[in-house]
N, C-alpha and C positions, 0 to 999 in steps of 0.2 A: 319438512320431512326430517331434517337432520336432528332436531330436538326430540321428535317423536321416536326416531330410531335409537337415539342416544339413551332415552329413558328406558326403552326396552332392554338395551344392552346392560345398563346399570342394574336393572332388576335381575337379569340373568346372572350377572356377576355376584350379586349379593347372596344368591342361594347356591352358588357353585362351590365346589371343592377346588382342588388344584391338580393340574397335570402340566406337562410341557409338550410343545410340538416343535418339530424341526421343519423350518421352511427352507426349501432349496430353490434358489433362483437360477434360471437358465436363460442365457441370451442367444436366441436364434436369429437375431437381427444381423444384417451385414455390418453394422457399425456399433461402436461401444455405446452401452446404456449405463446410466448412473442411477440405480434404484435409491429411493428415499423411503424412510420409515417414520411414522408418527404414532406415538402412543396417546390414547385419549384417557378420559375419566380420571384425570389428575394423578396418574401413575408415572413412575420413572420411565424414561426412554429406554429402548432396547440397547444391547451392547454395541450395536451399530445403527446410527440414524441416517447413514448414507455411505455408499461405497461404489467403486468402479467395477463394471462387469464388461469385459472385452467380448467381442463377437466370439461365440462358441464356448464361453467360460461359464462356470457354475460357482455358486457361493451358498454356503449353508449358514443359517441363523437360527439359534435356539430361542424359542419364545415361551416363557413360563406363563401358565394360566393361574388365576383368571387374567385375561388380557383383552383389550379392545383397541383397535387402531386401524391403520391403513398403510398400504404400500403403493408405490408408483414408480414409473420410469422417467428419468430425465434424459434428454437428448441434445445433441449439438452443443456440448459443453466444452469449455476451455478456461484456462487461467491467464489473466492479464493483470499486470501490476500487482500480483499477489492476491487477486480476487477471482474466485471461482464462480462462473456464471453459466447458465444453460439456456439454449434457445427455447426449449419447452420443459415444463415441469419444474422449473427453478423454485427453490424454497427460500431464496433471498438471504441465506446465511453467509454467503461469500466463501463458503468452504464446501468440500465434498460431503461432510457430515451436515445434516440439517439441524441438529441440536434443538429439537422441539418445534421447529417451524414446519408448516404444511406446504403442500404444492400450490403454486400460483396457477390459476386456471388460464387456458384450458388444459386439462390433463385427465387421462384415464386413471381411475382409482380402483384399487383392490381393497375392500373393506372386510374386516374380520372381527368376530367376537369368539374367543375361546372360553368354553365353559368347563363343567366338571367331567370327571371320568364317566359318570352315569348320566350326564346331561348331553347337551348338543353344542356343537360349534355352528355359528352362523357366518355366512360369507356371501359376498356379491361383488360383481364388477359394475362400477358406476361411471356413466357418461353424463351425469347430471351437471358436472363441472366442465363438460366438454371432453375432447378426445385428443390424444397425441400419438399413442402407440398401441398396437394390438397386443393382447395379453390373454393368458388362460390360467385357470386354477384347477389343478388335478389333485384330489385327495389320495393319499397313500395309506391304506389300512382303513380302520373304522368300519362302520356299517351304515347303510342307508345313505351313502354319499354319492354325489354326482359331480362330474366335471362341469365347470362353467367357463365360457370362452367368449372373447370378442376378437376373432381372428381377422376381421375385415379391415381394409384400409379406408376408414371413413374419410380421411383427407381427400381421397380421390373423387368423392361425390359432395364435398362440402361446398355450399353456395358461397358466393363472394362475400355476402354480408356477414358470414360467420367465420370466414377464413383468416388464419394467421399465416403470413408468408415470410419466408426466409430471405436472405440477402440476394439469392438468385431468382427470387420471384416464385419459387415453388411453395405449395401449401405444406406447412409443417405441423399445423394443429388446427382443430376445428372447435370454435366456441359453441357453447350451448346458447339457445336463444335468450335464456335468463341472463347469462353473462354479457351477451352482445347488446341487449336492448334494455335491461334493468326494468322490465315491465312486469307487474304483478301477475298478469295472466300467464306469463311464461315461467315465473318463479314460484307460482302457487303460494302467494302471500296475500295478505289483506283480504279483500272480498273473494279471492280465489284460493283461500287457504284450506280447502277440503277436497276429497276425491270427486265429489259431485259437482264442484264448481271449477275444478282444474283438470279437464280431460286432456288426452294427448293432443298435440298440435301438429301441423304440417312439418314444423321444424323438428320436434321430438321424434316424429316418425322416420325422419332421415336416419337418425341414429338407430332406432329400433329395427328398421328394415335391414340394416347392415349387421347389427349384433342383437338378435332376438333375445338372448339370455341376459343382456346387460340392462341396468337401469337407464332409461332414456329421458326420464323426467321424474319429479319428486314422488308421484303416486303410482309408480310402476312396480309395486311390490310383488304382485301375484306371480309374475313370470321371471322374477329377477333375484329373489332371495333363496339361498340354498342352505341346507343343514347337513350335519354329519355327526354321528355318535361314535363313541368308543375310543376317543383320543387319537385321531388320525394325525399323520404328518401331511405336509402339503408341498406340491411342486408348482411354482409360479414361473411361467414361461413367457418371455417377451418375444413377439413375432412367432406364435405357435404355428 
């Protein structure tokens, strides 16, 4: 699915003009979150590829279009012997900034493609790589825009075979079945590489039942991709 979606995003970018959007991040979680950012399509990274967001804090980031990439939240982070690491969503850079590295699954992803003033922005929340934190995306301005959200605590219903536990034994993240089992029928690869051969599974439905607007597996496009026209700004809220 990633290659198919990336091709669509590239085609959109090639026919697009340019505008910019302000992304405002809000942390409504009781603990600090460290958002990460990753730019795709061989473009330069944003002015910040990772930052600290204390409970109740906000952070604004300007994103020039055309742009395609993703955001996510890291949790349970600390620095030891000069190396920064996170319990969930770590990007492996050893620093608060991710510097072009993506999130290590399982992690809730917010994916975006910003297009032209007269075109459309495309966005989604993806649990294809698993779940760590609840998040929502709220367009500000624009036309034909809709909020999308994954507000549920998926960790609370994560089965043991998908669970990632912290030092105290609590579930801190939930793997996708693809990540946990590396099986083509869950990853929609090989003989299962089409919508007709890769339907939802009992595992993907755990995610879908908790977050109906989010991608639960690779071919979950119809209920999970959103668009917005007119050059909107966006509010990304952790723990909405």
